[in-house]
C-alpha positions as CSV (number, residue, x, y, z in Angstrom):
1,M,-27.1,-33.7,6.0
2,S,-26.2,-32.3,2.9
3,D,-27.4,-29.8,0.6
4,E,-28.6,-30.1,-3.4
5,K,-24.8,-29.4,-4.3
6,G,-23.5,-32.0,-1.5
7,N,-22.3,-30.1,1.0
8,T,-22.6,-30.6,4.4
9,G,-21.1,-27.3,5.6
10,N,-22.7,-23.8,5.4
11,L,-22.8,-21.0,3.0
12,N,-21.1,-23.0,0.4
13,T,-21.6,-21.8,-3.2
14,G,-19.2,-24.8,-4.4
15,N,-19.7,-28.7,-4.5
16,L,-18.9,-31.4,-1.5
17,N,-17.5,-29.0,1.0
18,T,-17.7,-30.1,4.5
19,G,-16.3,-26.7,5.6
20,N,-17.9,-23.0,5.1
21,W,-18.3,-20.6,3.2
22,N,-16.3,-22.1,0.2
23,T,-16.6,-21.1,-3.4
24,G,-14.6,-24.0,-4.8
25,G,-15.6,-27.7,-4.2
26,W,-14.5,-30.8,-1.9
27,N,-12.8,-28.4,0.6
28,T,-13.0,-29.4,4.7
29,G,-11.4,-25.9,5.6
30,G,-13.1,-22.6,4.8
31,W,-13.5,-19.7,3.0
32,N,-11.7,-21.2,-0.1
33,T,-12.2,-20.4,-3.8
34,G,-9.8,-23.3,-4.7
35,G,-10.4,-27.2,-4.0
36,W,-9.7,-30.0,-1.7
37,N,-8.1,-28.0,0.8
38,A,-7.7,-28.5,4.4
39,G,-6.5,-24.9,5.5
40,D,-8.7,-21.8,5.0
41,W,-8.7,-18.9,2.8
42,N,-6.9,-20.7,-0.1
43,A,-7.2,-20.0,-3.8
44,G,-5.3,-22.8,-4.8
45,D,-5.8,-26.5,-4.1
46,W,-4.9,-29.4,-1.8
47,N,-3.7,-27.3,0.6
48,A,-3.4,-28.0,4.5
49,G,-2.0,-24.6,5.6
50,D,-3.7,-21.1,5.0
51,W,-3.9,-18.1,2.9
52,N,-2.2,-20.0,-0.3
53,A,-2.4,-19.7,-3.8
54,G,-0.2,-22.5,-5.2
55,D,-0.9,-25.6,-4.4
56,W,0.0,-28.7,-2.1
57,N,1.3,-26.9,0.4
58,T,1.4,-27.1,4.3
59,G,2.9,-23.6,5.2
60,N,1.0,-20.7,4.9
61,R,0.8,-17.5,2.5
62,N,2.8,-19.7,-0.5
63,T,2.6,-18.9,-3.9
64,G,4.4,-21.5,-5.6
65,D,3.6,-25.4,-4.6
66,L,5.0,-28.0,-2.3
67,N,6.1,-26.0,0.3
68,T,6.1,-26.5,4.1
69,N,7.2,-23.4,5.6
70,T,6.0,-19.7,5.6
71,P,7.8,-17.3,3.2
72,T,8.7,-13.7,4.4
73,V,7.1,-10.6,2.8
74,R,8.4,-9.3,-0.5
75,L,8.9,-5.8,-0.5
76,F,10.1,-3.5,-3.5
77,N,10.5,-6.5,-5.8
78,H,12.8,-8.2,-3.2
79,D,12.6,-10.3,-0.1
80,S,12.6,-8.2,3.0
81,G,13.1,-11.0,5.8
82,W,9.8,-9.8,7.5
83,E,7.1,-11.9,8.9
84,F,3.9,-11.8,7.3
85,M,1.4,-9.2,9.2
86,G,4.7,-8.9,11.9
87,E,5.1,-5.6,13.8
88,E,6.9,-4.0,11.0
89,H,4.9,-4.8,8.3
90,I,1.9,-4.0,10.0
91,K,3.4,-0.7,10.9
92,L,4.3,-0.3,7.0
93,R,0.9,-1.0,6.0
94,D,-0.8,1.5,8.6
95,I,1.9,4.3,6.8
96,I,1.1,3.6,3.3
97,Y,-2.9,3.2,3.9
98,K,-2.7,6.7,6.0
99,Y,-1.7,8.6,2.6
100,Q,-4.1,6.8,0.3
101,K,-7.7,7.2,-1.1
102,D,-10.1,5.3,-3.1
103,L,-8.9,4.4,-7.0
104,Y,-12.4,5.9,-7.8
105,T,-14.3,8.4,-7.2
106,W,-18.3,9.3,-7.8
107,V,-18.6,12.5,-9.4
108,Y,-22.5,13.5,-8.9
109,E,-24.1,15.0,-12.3
110,K,-24.4,18.6,-10.6
111,D,-20.5,18.5,-9.9
112,M,-19.6,17.2,-13.8
113,S,-17.9,19.2,-16.3
114,G,-19.2,19.8,-19.5
115,Q,-16.5,17.6,-20.9
116,E,-17.0,14.9,-18.5
117,K,-20.7,14.6,-19.3
118,N,-19.9,14.1,-23.1
119,E,-17.4,11.5,-22.0
120,N,-20.1,9.7,-20.0
121,P,-23.2,10.0,-21.2
122,T,-24.9,7.1,-19.0
123,Y,-24.9,10.1,-16.4
124,K,-28.3,10.9,-17.4
125,T,-29.5,7.2,-16.1
126,T,-27.1,6.6,-13.4
127,G,-27.2,10.5,-12.2
128,G,-23.4,10.4,-12.2
129,Y,-20.4,8.7,-13.2
130,L,-17.4,6.8,-11.5
131,K,-14.4,8.7,-12.0
132,V,-10.6,6.9,-12.2
133,N,-8.8,8.9,-10.2
134,K,-4.9,9.2,-11.7
135,T,-3.2,8.1,-8.2
136,T,-4.3,6.7,-5.1
137,Y,-2.3,9.4,-3.2
138,N,-4.2,11.6,-0.9
139,G,-1.9,14.5,-1.1
140,K,-1.4,14.7,2.6
141,P,2.6,15.6,3.4
142,V,4.6,12.8,4.8
143,T,5.6,13.4,8.5
144,K,9.2,13.1,9.3
145,E,8.6,10.3,11.2
146,D,6.7,8.1,8.2
147,R,9.6,9.1,5.6
148,E,12.1,7.9,8.1
149,F,10.5,4.7,8.9
150,L,9.9,4.1,5.1
151,E,13.5,4.9,4.1
152,S,14.2,2.1,6.7
153,V,12.0,-0.5,4.8
154,P,14.1,-3.3,3.5
155,N,15.0,-2.6,-0.4
156,F,13.8,0.8,0.0
157,C,13.1,2.5,-3.6
158,P,11.5,5.6,-4.0
159,K,10.5,4.9,-7.6
160,I,8.6,2.0,-6.9
161,L,6.9,3.8,-4.1
162,E,5.6,6.2,-6.2
163,E,4.8,4.0,-8.8
164,C,2.7,1.5,-6.4
165,T,1.4,4.2,-4.1
166,G,1.7,7.9,-5.7
167,I,3.6,8.8,-2.9
168,V,6.2,10.8,-3.4
169,L,9.0,11.4,-0.8
170,N,11.2,14.7,-1.4
171,K,14.4,15.0,-1.0
172,K,15.4,17.1,2.4
173,R,17.6,19.5,3.2
174,V,18.7,21.0,6.7
175,I,19.7,24.3,7.2
176,T,21.4,25.4,10.6
177,I,20.4,28.2,12.6
178,D,21.9,29.5,15.9
179,G,23.2,26.1,16.5
180,K,19.8,24.5,15.6
181,D,19.1,22.1,12.9
182,I,16.1,23.3,10.7
183,E,14.5,20.4,8.0
184,I,13.0,22.1,4.8
185,S,12.4,20.3,1.5
186,E,14.4,20.2,-1.4
187,D,11.7,22.4,-3.3
188,S,12.2,25.1,-0.5
189,F,15.9,25.0,-0.9
190,K,16.3,25.6,-4.6
191,K,14.1,28.8,-4.6
192,R,16.1,29.9,-1.7
193,Q,19.5,29.4,-3.6
194,F,21.1,32.9,-2.2
195,N,23.2,34.2,0.2
196,F,21.5,33.1,3.4
197,S,24.3,35.0,5.7
198,E,23.8,38.2,4.2
199,I,20.1,38.0,3.8
200,F,19.6,37.5,7.8
201,R,23.1,39.7,8.8
202,S,21.0,42.2,10.2
203,R,18.8,40.2,12.1
204,F,21.2,37.2,13.1
205,A,24.5,39.4,13.6
206,G,27.3,36.6,14.5
207,I,24.8,33.9,14.1
208,E,26.5,31.1,11.5
209,I,23.9,29.8,8.9
210,R,25.2,26.9,7.3
211,P,23.2,24.8,4.6
212,T,23.8,21.2,5.1
213,Q,22.7,18.6,2.6
214,V,21.2,15.7,3.9
215,D,22.5,12.3,1.9
216,D,19.8,11.8,-1.0
217,F,18.3,8.3,-1.4
C-alpha cells in the first residue's frame, strides 16, 4: 500500500520510492538523496552501487559517472592506493579524530566577554552564542607513534594536514646521551643551542653528547 506521495517503502520524504528512508524519488534502494537508485546512500541518480555522488555507477563511492569499479582513497590531493575504510584508512581517521574538537563551541552568557556581548547581541534572548573556533585541533601533543604513522601516509604533506585539521607536526631532533637517543622538539632544541658538552661535563665526564638531526619532512 502506498502513501500520499506514492511511496510503498517506509519513512520516505521523497516520492514513488519502494525503498526506505529516501529523500529523493523513484528509489528501490534506501537512504538515497538522489533519484532512480537501486543502491543505497547515493546522492547521485541511477546508481546500482552505494555511496555514489555521481550518476549511472554500478561501483561504489564514485563522484563521477559511468563507473563499474570502486576508486581508492584520495589523500593529500592524490590517489593513495588505499581501500575505502580499509585497515590503514580506518587507522588514519581514528588518529585524526583523536586530535580534533568541534568547530563550534557554545558560550554561555556568564562566560562571555564584553566584546563578545557587543558582537552577539542575541545572547540576551538565547542565553549565549555559538562561537566559531579558529581551528578544530584540540591542542593535544601528537604522540611519536601517531606522528610516524601520519608521516608514512601516501602523499603526506604537513602543510595540507595543518590546513585541513589544524594539526602541526613539530620537527624533531635526537640527542644521544650515554648511547641512548632522546627525542626532543625542534623548538626545544633551538632554545638549547649552546655547547652541550660544556654544560654537562661536570655531571657526565667522559660521556659523549652528540646532537643528531632527524631528516626534516
